[in-house]
C-alpha positions in Angstrom: 0.0 0.0 0.0 2.9 2.4 0.9 4.3 1.7 -2.5 1.1 2.6 -4.3 0.8 5.9 -2.4 4.4 6.7 -3.1 3.9 6.0 -6.9 0.7 8.1 -7.0 2.3 10.9 -5.1 5.3 10.8 -7.5 3.0 10.9 -10.5 0.9 13.8 -9.2 4.0 15.9 -8.5 5.5 14.9 -11.8 2.4 16.1 -13.7 2.2 19.2 -11.7 5.7 20.2 -12.7 4.8 19.8 -16.4 1.5 21.6 -16.0 3.1 24.8 -15.0 3.1 27.5 -17.6 6.5 29.0 -18.6 7.2 32.3 -17.0 6.8 35.1 -19.6 8.7 38.3 -18.9 6.5 41.2 -20.1 8.5 44.0 -21.8 8.5 46.8 -19.2 9.5 49.3 -21.9 5.9 49.3 -23.2 4.9 51.9 -20.6 8.2 53.6 -20.2 9.2 56.8 -22.1 12.9 57.4 -22.8 13.6 61.1 -23.0 17.1 60.5 -24.5 17.3 56.9 -25.9 20.7 55.8 -27.0 19.5 56.0 -30.6 16.9 58.7 -31.1 13.7 58.2 -33.1 14.1 59.2 -36.7 12.3 59.8 -39.9 12.3 56.8 -42.2 15.0 57.3 -44.9 17.0 59.6 -42.7 17.7 63.4 -42.8 17.6 63.6 -46.6 14.2 62.0 -46.8 13.0 64.3 -44.0 14.2 67.4 -45.9 12.4 66.2 -49.0 9.2 65.6 -47.0 9.4 69.1 -45.5 10.0 70.8 -48.9 7.0 68.9 -50.4 4.6 69.4 -47.6 5.3 72.6 -45.6 2.8 75.3 -46.5 4.3 78.7 -46.0 1.5 80.5 -47.8 -0.5 80.2 -44.6 2.1 82.3 -42.8 2.2 85.0 -45.4 -1.7 85.2 -45.3 -1.3 85.6 -41.5 1.0 88.6 -42.0 4.3 87.0 -41.2 7.1 89.4 -42.2 10.0 88.1 -44.3 12.6 86.2 -42.3 13.7 82.9 -41.0 11.8 81.3 -38.1 12.4 78.0 -36.3 9.7 76.1 -34.5 10.8 73.2 -32.3 8.2 70.5 -32.2 8.1 67.9 -29.4 6.5 64.5 -29.8 6.7 60.9 -28.9 7.5 58.1 -31.3 6.0 54.9 -29.8 7.3 51.4 -30.1 4.6 50.9 -32.7 6.2 53.6 -34.9 3.2 56.0 -34.3 3.7 59.7 -33.5 1.7 61.1 -30.6 1.6 64.0 -28.1 2.7 66.5 -30.7 3.2 70.1 -29.5 5.4 73.2 -30.0 8.2 74.2 -27.5 8.1 77.7 -29.0 5.7 79.6 -31.3 6.8 82.6 -33.3 3.1 83.2 -34.2 1.5 83.7 -37.6 0.2 80.1 -37.6 3.7 78.5 -37.6 3.1 76.2 -34.6 -0.1 74.9 -36.1 1.6 74.4 -39.5 4.5 72.6 -37.8 2.1 70.3 -35.9 0.2 69.5 -39.1 3.4 68.6 -40.8 4.5 66.2 -38.1 1.1 64.6 -37.9 1.2 64.2 -41.7 4.6 62.6 -41.7 3.3 59.2 -40.9 5.2 56.5 -39.0 8.7 57.1 -37.7 11.5 54.8 -36.7 11.3 54.4 -32.9 14.3 54.9 -30.7 16.4 52.1 -29.2 17.9 51.6 -25.8 20.3 48.7 -25.2 19.3 47.2 -28.5 15.6 47.2 -27.7 13.0 49.3 -29.5 11.5 51.8 -27.0 9.1 54.8 -26.7 11.2 57.8 -27.4 10.8 61.6 -27.0 11.8 63.7 -30.0 12.5 67.3 -30.5 12.4 68.3 -34.2 13.2 71.8 -35.4 11.2 73.1 -38.4 12.6 76.1 -40.2 10.3 78.5 -42.1 11.8 80.9 -44.6 9.6 83.7 -45.8 10.9 85.9 -48.6 
């Protein structure tokens, strides 16, 4: 009888050890925002592609209609590039007026998906500051 109980106990513990689910480590970076990731978020195709996008999509006519005098103006736009490549939380760090902040935000939102930043070889949610230069002649 002791032998039967020992065998049953052994089988129960053996099955219990196989029935356990493997431990899955959830990526803690999903909720974390890196203000200065090792590799910053970037526009797909690099700086040259970004310059082409800006040249093709920035509407300076809005600024002229709003009475902006000739000159060079820089608006710094802040936003987050998520691990899913989506841009969110777009805002201006400075606003020279004449609709420049609104135009810069429109441009960033229109830019589509960006390459997210990386930290220690992992894709992370990254903060980005992007200057946008307006030249009005």
